[in-house]
N, C-alpha and C positions, 0 to 999 in steps of 0.2 A: 759276486754278491748282487742280488736284485734289489734296486732302490725304488721300486714302484710304490706309490702311496697305498697305505693299508685301507681297508674298508672303513675303519673308524675315522681316519683322517678325512676321507671323502665325505662321510656323514657330517662331520663337524664343519667342514668347509661349505657343504651344501646348506646346512642349517643357518650358517652366517649369511649366506647369499639370500636365502628366503627371508630372514629377518630384515636384511637390508632393503630388499625390494618392497616388503610390506611397509616399512618405515617411510620409504620414499613415496609410496602411493598415498599413505595417510597424510603426509606432509603436503603433497600437491593438492589433495582434497581440501585440507584446512586452509591453505593459501588461497585457493580458488574461492572458498566461502568468505574469507576475510576481504578479499578484493571485491567481490560482488557486493558485500555489505557496505564497504566504504564507497564504492561507486554508486550504489543505490541511495545512500544517505545524501550524496551530493547532487544527484541528477533526477531522482524521481519527483514527480509533481502531481498535484491535484488542483484543478482550477474549476471554480463554479462558473459554468458558461451561461446559465440562465436561471432566473427565479420567476416562476409564473404561478397564477392561480391554478389549483388542482380541481378536479371534478368535485371532490368533497369540499363543501363550503368553508369548513374550518381548517383547511390545509393549504400549504404551498408546495409546489413541486420544484425541487432544486436539482438541476442537471449538472453533474460534476464529471469532468474529463480527467482520467488518470493516465498519465504518460509513463511508460516503462522503457527507457532507452538502454537498459542493461542487457546482459547476455543470459539472464536467468528469469524464470517466471516470477511474477509478483502476485501473491495471494493476499487479498484484502478480506479480513475476517469480521470487522465491525466498523461502525461509523457513528459519528456524533456531529450534528450540524445545528447552528443557531443563526437566525436571520435577524438583521438589524435594520432599523430605519432611523436616520438622524442620531445614531449612536445608542439607541435604546433597543433592547431585545424585543421582538414582536412575535417570534415563532421559534420553536426548537423541536428537536427529536433526538432521542438517545439511541437510535438505531433499532427500534422495535420493528420486528418483521424484516430485518436486514438479511439478505442472502449472500453468503460468502461468494466471491468471484475471483477469477484469476486473469491477469493481463499477461499474455505471452511476451517473450523477449522481443524488444524492438517495436512494440505496438502500443496503441492507445485504446481506451474503452470509456464510453460515457455511460454513467449509471444515474438513475433517478432516485433521489432521496425525498421523503415526505417530511415536512415540518408542520407541526400543529400550531395554528395561530393562537397566541396567548394574550394578545392585546384586547382591550375592551371593545374595539370597533373592528371586527374582522373584515367588513367590506372596505374600510379605509385602507387596511393592509393589502387586500387583494388589488385595490386600485393602484396603490404604490408599486405593487409587483408589475402590473400592466404598464405603468409609466417608467419602469426601470429604476426606481428609487430605493431599492433594497440591496443590502450587502449580506453575503453568507460567509460565515467563518466556522471552522470545525476541524475534525481530524479523522483519519482512517487509521486503524490498527492493521498492520500488514506484516508479511514475512517474505524474505528473499533468501534462498538457500539456507533455510532453518534459522535465520536471524530475524528477530522481531524489530520493528521500527514503527514510527508514527509519521504519517504524511499530513501536513497541514492543508486544510481546504480554505481557499479564499477566492473571492470574486464578487462582482456585482457593480453597483454604481460608483463606489469610491475605491475599489480595489485596483 
């Protein structure tokens, strides 16, 4: 009597093997995404390195360094920044004209944001920028491995 497996048995066993391998691959992908998101939430940073007068008299230039120590690319899609002097808002920008950018894994990138001076005396604000008396606060909307997150922006005289 020949006890070799039938074609039907081989197909069923092969189907289970394929389903098992696909399940493992999807699980590994999901775990990788979750780990990258948790890692990103804990380690990504955005630091305002400088606030200076811009060429346009009614604007300030805010240089922000974004650090990405994760193993996945970080894509920043929008920004919002507000500049303060002595606790009062003197300039802001809602990201108008902002171009999306990506920070590769393990790297940093510095971007320039423009903030429109809203104070009554723009020259006094520009002078405070030259003297290093301003503070920037804001946020970036970003993605790491298809996960959305927000990065806080802080830096300046009191940060």
